N, C-alpha and C positions, 0 to 999 in steps of 0.2 A: 262660470255661468252666473247670470244674475237674473233679476226679476223680469227684465224685458225679454230674456230668452224663454222664461216660463210663460209669459204672456203670449209670445209667438207660437209656442207649442200648443197652448190652449186654443188659439185662433185656428191653427191648422187642423187640429182634431175636431173642432166644432164644425168647420167647413166640410170636412170629410164625413162627419156624422150626418149632416144635413143632406149630402149627396147620396149616402147609402140607405137612408130611411126609405126612400121611394123604391129602391132596388129590391126591397124585401117582398114586394107584392108579387103574388103568383097569378092573380086574377085581376083583370081591369088595369093592367099596366100599360101605360102609353109612354113612348119615348124609346130611347136607345138603351138596351141593357148592357151594362159594363161588367157586371158580375152575376153569378147565379144567386137565386134567393137565399139558399142555405148559407153561402159564404157571406152575403150581405147581412143576414141575421146575426151571425157570429161577430162580424166586425162592429155592428151597432152595439151589441151587448158588451164587447170588450172595451170599445171606446167610451161607452157610458160609465163603466166602472173606473177607467183611467181618468176620465174628465172629473169625476167626483173627487178623486184624490188630488188632482191638480188644482181644482177650484179651492179646495180646503187649504192646501199649502199656500196658494196665492193669497188668500184672504189673511192667513196667519202671518205671512211675510209683510203684508201691508199694515199689520197691527190691528186688524179688525177682530171682532169676536168670532168664535167658532160657529160654523153653521151646523145645524142639526138636520139630519135627513130622517124622515119617518120610515120605519121598516127597512132600513138599509144599513148594512154593516160597512163601516169605514175602518180600514186597518191603520192603527196608530203607527206601526212600524214603517209602513209605506209613506205616510205623511211626513214622519220625521226624516226619512231618507231624502225625500224631495226637498224639504226645508234645508237640509245640510247641503244638498247638491246645488241649489239655486241661490243660497244666501252668499253674499260677498261684500 
């Protein structure tokens, strides 16, 4: 795997994140519901955490400085695993 695979993974999760955010609404929801609000809430939360780690690994693979997130814990082990997986 390489950096372009990581970039595609980020793009797909970001698109899914954008679609699921609207599905969390329980009141004033307009459109077609694809999942229930509880499942959408969990998916948004999980994708948010995964995207943080993917963005961090992507920026480090490109040689940029580490990003800092306020009040958010980022696991160093997970970032290092992603860097090992996607560096080639």
